[in-house]
TORPA-4810 file (N, C-alpha, C, O; in nm, 3 decimals):
<nodes>
NODE_1_17.851_-11.155_4.882_17.898_-11.290_4.893_18.027_-11.311_4.817_18.077_-11.221_4.749_G
NODE_2_18.079_-11.428_4.828_18.203_-11.465_4.759_18.178_-11.482_4.610_18.073_-11.531_4.568_N
NODE_3_18.274_-11.441_4.531_18.265_-11.456_4.385_18.380_-11.542_4.337_18.493_-11.530_4.385_K
NODE_4_18.351_-11.628_4.243_18.451_-11.713_4.180_18.494_-11.645_4.050_18.416_-11.636_3.956_Y
NODE_5_18.619_-11.599_4.045_18.674_-11.528_3.930_18.781_-11.616_3.868_18.869_-11.667_3.937_V
NODE_6_18.773_-11.633_3.737_18.866_-11.721_3.667_18.911_-11.651_3.539_18.830_-11.594_3.466_L
NODE_7_19.041_-11.655_3.513_19.090_-11.589_3.394_19.214_-11.654_3.338_19.280_-11.735_3.403_G
NODE_8_19.245_-11.615_3.216_19.363_-11.667_3.147_19.439_-11.551_3.082_19.392_-11.437_3.080_T
NODE_9_19.555_-11.583_3.029_19.634_-11.483_2.957_19.580_-11.456_2.818_19.631_-11.369_2.748_D
NODE_10_19.478_-11.528_2.776_19.414_-11.507_2.646_19.463_-11.596_2.535_19.406_-11.594_2.426_G
NODE_11_19.567_-11.676_2.558_19.616_-11.764_2.452_19.509_-11.864_2.409_19.499_-11.897_2.291_K
NODE_12_19.431_-11.912_2.504_19.324_-12.006_2.471_19.219_-11.941_2.381_19.164_-12.005_2.292_N
NODE_13_19.190_-11.814_2.406_19.091_-11.740_2.327_19.142_-11.722_2.184_19.068_-11.747_2.089_V
NODE_14_19.265_-11.680_2.169_19.322_-11.660_2.035_19.330_-11.791_1.959_19.306_-11.795_1.838_L
NODE_15_19.363_-11.899_2.029_19.373_-12.029_1.963_19.237_-12.077_1.914_19.226_-12.132_1.805_D
NODE_16_19.134_-12.055_1.994_19.000_-12.093_1.950_18.958_-12.014_1.827_18.887_-12.066_1.740_L
NODE_17_19.000_-11.889_1.819_18.969_-11.810_1.700_19.031_-11.873_1.575_18.973_-11.866_1.467_Q
NODE_18_19.147_-11.934_1.591_19.212_-12.000_1.477_19.141_-12.129_1.437_19.151_-12.171_1.322_D
NODE_19_19.071_-12.192_1.530_19.014_-12.324_1.504_18.863_-12.329_1.487_18.811_-12.431_1.442_H
NODE_20_18.791_-12.225_1.520_18.645_-12.230_1.518_18.584_-12.142_1.410_18.485_-12.073_1.434_L
NODE_21_18.641_-12.143_1.293_18.588_-12.061_1.185_18.446_-12.105_1.149_18.415_-12.224_1.146_W
NODE_22_18.361_-12.007_1.122_18.223_-12.034_1.082_18.187_-11.935_0.972_18.211_-11.815_0.987_K
NODE_23_18.131_-11.983_0.866_18.094_-11.897_0.753_18.213_-11.814_0.704_18.199_-11.695_0.675_D
NODE_24_18.329_-11.878_0.695_18.452_-11.816_0.644_18.502_-11.699_0.728_18.571_-11.611_0.677_N
NODE_25_18.467_-11.697_0.856_18.514_-11.590_0.945_18.543_-11.649_1.083_18.471_-11.736_1.131_A
NODE_26_18.650_-11.600_1.145_18.679_-11.650_1.281_18.579_-11.592_1.380_18.522_-11.485_1.355_P
NODE_27_18.556_-11.660_1.491_18.470_-11.603_1.594_18.538_-11.482_1.658_18.660_-11.468_1.651_P
NODE_28_18.460_-11.397_1.720_18.519_-11.286_1.794_18.588_-11.341_1.918_18.568_-11.456_1.955_T
NODE_29_18.667_-11.257_1.981_18.730_-11.299_2.107_18.625_-11.333_2.211_18.640_-11.430_2.286_E
NODE_30_18.518_-11.255_2.217_18.412_-11.281_2.314_18.340_-11.412_2.284_18.307_-11.487_2.376_L
NODE_31_18.316_-11.442_2.158_18.254_-11.570_2.121_18.345_-11.687_2.158_18.297_-11.790_2.204_E
NODE_32_18.475_-11.671_2.140_18.569_-11.777_2.178_18.571_-11.796_2.329_18.576_-11.910_2.377_S
NODE_33_18.568_-11.687_2.403_18.565_-11.697_2.549_18.437_-11.766_2.594_18.438_-11.848_2.686_L
NODE_34_18.327_-11.732_2.531_18.200_-11.797_2.565_18.204_-11.946_2.534_18.143_-12.026_2.605_E
NODE_35_18.274_-11.983_2.429_18.284_-12.125_2.394_18.356_-12.204_2.503_18.321_-12.319_2.529_R
NODE_36_18.457_-12.144_2.566_18.526_-12.215_2.675_18.427_-12.244_2.789_18.433_-12.350_2.851_T
NODE_37_18.338_-12.149_2.815_18.237_-12.171_2.919_18.140_-12.281_2.876_18.105_-12.367_2.957_L
NODE_38_18.097_-12.277_2.751_18.005_-12.379_2.699_18.067_-12.518_2.704_18.000_-12.615_2.736_E
NODE_39_18.196_-12.526_2.672_18.267_-12.655_2.673_18.297_-12.703_2.814_18.319_-12.822_2.837_C
NODE_40_18.297_-12.609_2.909_18.334_-12.646_3.045_18.483_-12.675_3.057_18.526_-12.752_3.143_G
NODE_41_18.561_-12.612_2.969_18.705_-12.637_2.966_18.777_-12.509_2.926_18.740_-12.444_2.828_H
NODE_42_18.879_-12.471_3.003_18.950_-12.347_2.975_19.028_-12.348_2.845_19.044_-12.244_2.781_L
NODE_43_19.075_-12.464_2.805_19.157_-12.471_2.684_19.123_-12.596_2.605_19.199_-12.693_2.604_C
NODE_44_19.007_-12.595_2.537_18.965_-12.716_2.467_19.057_-12.760_2.355_19.050_-12.876_2.312_P
NODE_45_19.144_-12.671_2.306_19.237_-12.711_2.200_19.373_-12.757_2.252_19.460_-12.797_2.174_T
NODE_46_19.392_-12.752_2.385_19.518_-12.798_2.443_19.514_-12.948_2.468_19.406_-13.002_2.493_G
NODE_47_19.623_-13.016_2.464_19.757_-12.969_2.434_19.792_-12.971_2.285_19.908_-12.954_2.249_P
NODE_48_19.692_-12.991_2.198_19.721_-13.002_2.055_19.783_-12.876_1.996_19.882_-12.883_1.924_D
NODE_49_19.724_-12.759_2.027_19.775_-12.637_1.965_19.812_-12.528_2.065_19.870_-12.427_2.028_S
NODE_50_19.779_-12.548_2.191_19.824_-12.459_2.298_19.901_-12.545_2.397_19.849_-12.647_2.443_V
NODE_51_20.023_-12.506_2.430_20.102_-12.590_2.521_20.036_-12.600_2.659_20.029_-12.502_2.734_P
NODE_52_19.991_-12.717_2.691_19.940_-12.748_2.825_20.002_-12.879_2.868_20.043_-12.960_2.784_T
NODE_53_20.010_-12.900_2.996_20.071_-13.022_3.047_19.962_-13.127_3.067_19.867_-13.104_3.143_V
NODE_54_19.974_-13.243_3.001_19.875_-13.349_3.023_19.886_-13.403_3.166_19.995_-13.413_3.221_P
NODE_55_19.773_-13.435_3.225_19.769_-13.492_3.359_19.710_-13.632_3.352_19.621_-13.659_3.271_H
NODE_56_19.761_-13.719_3.436_19.726_-13.861_3.431_19.580_-13.887_3.468_19.510_-13.954_3.392_Y
NODE_57_19.534_-13.838_3.581_19.401_-13.875_3.627_19.297_-13.763_3.617_19.178_-13.791_3.601_E
NODE_58_19.338_-13.640_3.626_19.243_-13.531_3.620_19.294_-13.422_3.525_19.414_-13.413_3.498_T
NODE_59_19.203_-13.342_3.477_19.240_-13.232_3.389_19.209_-13.102_3.463_19.092_-13.068_3.483_D
NODE_60_19.312_-13.027_3.503_19.288_-12.904_3.579_19.222_-12.795_3.496_19.179_-12.693_3.552_P
NODE_61_19.212_-12.813_3.367_19.147_-12.713_3.282_18.995_-12.729_3.279_18.925_-12.640_3.231_M
NODE_62_18.943_-12.841_3.328_18.799_-12.863_3.331_18.737_-12.774_3.438_18.784_-12.770_3.552_V
NODE_63_18.632_-12.704_3.401_18.564_-12.616_3.497_18.480_-12.702_3.591_18.383_-12.766_3.550_L
NODE_64_18.518_-12.702_3.718_18.445_-12.780_3.818_18.317_-12.711_3.862_18.222_-12.775_3.906_Q
NODE_65_18.316_-12.578_3.849_18.196_-12.501_3.879_18.194_-12.378_3.788_18.295_-12.341_3.729_R
NODE_66_18.079_-12.319_3.778_18.061_-12.204_3.690_18.115_-12.078_3.756_18.073_-12.044_3.866_T
NODE_67_18.207_-12.010_3.691_18.261_-11.887_3.750_18.160_-11.772_3.739_18.077_-11.768_3.648_P
NODE_68_18.168_-11.679_3.833_18.087_-11.558_3.825_18.146_-11.463_3.721_18.073_-11.392_3.652_H
NODE_69_18.279_-11.464_3.710_18.349_-11.382_3.612_18.451_-11.470_3.542_18.531_-11.539_3.607_I
NODE_70_18.449_-11.468_3.409_18.548_-11.541_3.329_18.610_-11.440_3.234_18.540_-11.379_3.153_L
NODE_71_18.743_-11.422_3.245_18.807_-11.323_3.161_18.925_-11.382_3.083_18.988_-11.480_3.124_F
NODE_72_18.950_-11.320_2.971_19.068_-11.350_2.890_19.147_-11.223_2.875_19.093_-11.119_2.837_G
NODE_73_19.275_-11.229_2.903_19.361_-11.113_2.892_19.424_-11.101_2.755_19.409_-11.189_2.670_G
NODE_74_19.494_-10.990_2.734_19.569_-10.965_2.611_19.483_-10.967_2.485_19.529_-11.007_2.378_N
NODE_75_19.359_-10.925_2.498_19.270_-10.920_2.383_19.295_-10.793_2.302_19.354_-10.696_2.351_C
NODE_76_19.250_-10.795_2.179_19.269_-10.679_2.091_19.187_-10.559_2.135_19.230_-10.444_2.125_R
NODE_77_19.065_-10.589_2.187_18.978_-10.481_2.232_18.888_-10.532_2.344_18.870_-10.652_2.363_K
NODE_78_18.832_-10.437_2.418_18.740_-10.469_2.527_18.606_-10.515_2.471_18.553_-10.457_2.376_F
NODE_79_18.553_-10.620_2.532_18.416_-10.662_2.507_18.370_-10.740_2.629_18.450_-10.796_2.703_S
NODE_80_18.239_-10.743_2.647_18.184_-10.808_2.765_18.042_-10.853_2.738_17.972_-10.798_2.653_S
NODE_81_18.001_-10.953_2.812_17.866_-11.008_2.796_17.830_-11.082_2.923_17.913_-11.151_2.983_K
NODE_82_17.705_-11.067_2.965_17.654_-11.144_3.079_17.575_-11.260_3.023_17.479_-11.240_2.948_L
NODE_83_17.614_-11.382_3.059_17.544_-11.501_3.009_17.481_-11.576_3.126_17.533_-11.576_3.237_V
NODE_84_17.370_-11.640_3.097_17.300_-11.723_3.195_17.310_-11.867_3.149_17.274_-11.901_3.036_E
NODE_85_17.360_-11.953_3.238_17.370_-12.096_3.206_17.338_-12.176_3.330_17.397_-12.154_3.436_R
NODE_86_17.247_-12.267_3.317_17.212_-12.358_3.427_17.177_-12.281_3.554_17.215_-12.323_3.664_N
NODE_87_17.107_-12.170_3.541_17.065_-12.093_3.657_17.174_-12.006_3.718_17.153_-11.948_3.825_G
NODE_88_17.288_-11.996_3.653_17.399_-11.916_3.707_17.437_-11.807_3.605_17.431_-11.828_3.484_A
NODE_89_17.474_-11.690_3.657_17.519_-11.580_3.572_17.671_-11.575_3.569_17.737_-11.588_3.672_S
NODE_90_17.725_-11.556_3.449_17.869_-11.539_3.433_17.894_-11.415_3.349_17.836_-11.399_3.241_T
NODE_91_17.979_-11.326_3.398_18.022_-11.209_3.323_18.147_-11.249_3.246_18.250_-11.281_3.305_R
NODE_92_18.138_-11.248_3.114_18.252_-11.274_3.027_18.318_-11.140_2.997_18.250_-11.043_2.964_L
NODE_93_18.450_-11.134_3.008_18.521_-11.009_2.984_18.647_-11.035_2.902_18.732_-11.115_2.940_V
NODE_94_18.657_-10.966_2.790_18.781_-10.965_2.712_18.857_-10.840_2.754_18.813_-10.728_2.729_C
NODE_95_18.971_-10.861_2.819_19.051_-10.752_2.872_19.157_-10.714_2.769_19.238_-10.799_2.730_V
NODE_96_19.159_-10.589_2.724_19.255_-10.549_2.622_19.398_-10.544_2.674_19.421_-10.534_2.795_P
NODE_97_19.492_-10.550_2.580_19.634_-10.539_2.614_19.660_-10.398_2.666_19.653_-10.302_2.591_K
NODE_98_19.691_-10.386_2.794_19.709_-10.255_2.855_19.824_-10.178_2.792_19.813_-10.058_2.767_F
NODE_99_19.934_-10.246_2.766_20.052_-10.180_2.710_20.027_-10.117_2.574_20.094_-10.021_2.537_G
NODE_100_19.933_-10.171_2.499_19.902_-10.118_2.367_19.784_-10.022_2.367_19.779_-9.929_2.286_E
NODE_101_19.690_-10.043_2.459_19.566_-9.965_2.456_19.555_-9.862_2.568_19.482_-9.764_2.555_T
NODE_102_19.628_-9.884_2.680_19.612_-9.797_2.796_19.477_-9.816_2.861_19.428_-9.727_2.930_G
NODE_103_19.416_-9.933_2.839_19.282_-9.960_2.891_19.285_-10.074_2.993_19.361_-10.170_2.980_E
NODE_104_19.199_-10.060_3.093_19.180_-10.163_3.195_19.030_-10.179_3.215_18.951_-10.097_3.170_A
NODE_105_18.992_-10.285_3.283_18.850_-10.313_3.305_18.823_-10.320_3.454_18.898_-10.381_3.530_V
NODE_106_18.714_-10.258_3.493_18.668_-10.260_3.632_18.537_-10.337_3.637_18.443_-10.305_3.564_L
NODE_107_18.530_-10.439_3.724_18.409_-10.519_3.737_18.353_-10.501_3.878_18.424_-10.517_3.977_V
NODE_108_18.225_-10.469_3.885_18.156_-10.458_4.012_18.122_-10.600_4.059_18.046_-10.670_3.992_N
NODE_109_18.178_-10.641_4.172_18.158_-10.778_4.218_18.018_-10.805_4.271_17.980_-10.921_4.288_L
NODE_110_17.942_-10.701_4.298_17.805_-10.720_4.345_17.709_-10.738_4.228_17.632_-10.834_4.223_T
NODE_111_17.715_-10.645_4.133_17.621_-10.647_4.021_17.674_-10.719_3.897_17.597_-10.753_3.807_S
NODE_112_17.805_-10.743_3.892_17.875_-10.799_3.777_17.876_-10.705_3.657_17.911_-10.746_3.546_L
NODE_113_17.838_-10.578_3.677_17.851_-10.478_3.572_17.999_-10.449_3.553_18.078_-10.462_3.647_D
NODE_114_18.037_-10.409_3.433_18.178_-10.374_3.413_18.188_-10.249_3.327_18.097_-10.214_3.251_C
NODE_115_18.302_-10.184_3.342_18.327_-10.064_3.264_18.473_-10.060_3.224_18.561_-10.118_3.288_E
NODE_116_18.497_-9.989_3.115_18.630_-9.974_3.061_18.693_-9.847_3.117_18.630_-9.741_3.117_L
NODE_117_18.816_-9.858_3.165_18.891_-9.744_3.213_19.002_-9.714_3.113_19.073_-9.805_3.070_L
NODE_118_19.016_-9.586_3.077_19.121_-9.547_2.983_19.220_-9.456_3.053_19.182_-9.362_3.122_R
NODE_119_19.347_-9.486_3.034_19.454_-9.405_3.091_19.527_-9.336_2.978_19.560_-9.398_2.876_F
NODE_120_19.552_-9.207_2.995_19.618_-9.127_2.892_19.750_-9.074_2.948_19.750_-9.003_3.049_D
NODE_121_19.860_-9.108_2.884_19.990_-9.064_2.934_20.039_-8.937_2.864_20.157_-8.902_2.875_D
NODE_122_19.952_-8.869_2.792_19.994_-8.750_2.717_19.995_-8.624_2.802_20.026_-8.517_2.750_S
NODE_123_19.963_-8.632_2.929_19.961_-8.513_3.015_20.099_-8.472_3.057_20.115_-8.373_3.129_L
</nodes>
């Protein structure tokens, strides 16, 4: 069937890490990504600390439906988690910076399983 995939460049994830400290430690990137799903908003700190454009009648950052896959790019390292909310499954994926890590992520659209792919340019 059709899958709803939603992702960002990761700025929202990094910003949440700056604002959601708990027990004197920032949340992980995956915890911050999960918080966006819990809030039902891609950028809960925008436009205060992440540049977003305010809209008069609607907010395009509000999640109108639960995505099957929610990813944040430019993360420091790969991490993933399958969460269940309101009877729906969402695969959260923190996608590492490819230019720095040589890593990419492959997600199976049927099972929502994911794996890390590593590319080595030393050959």
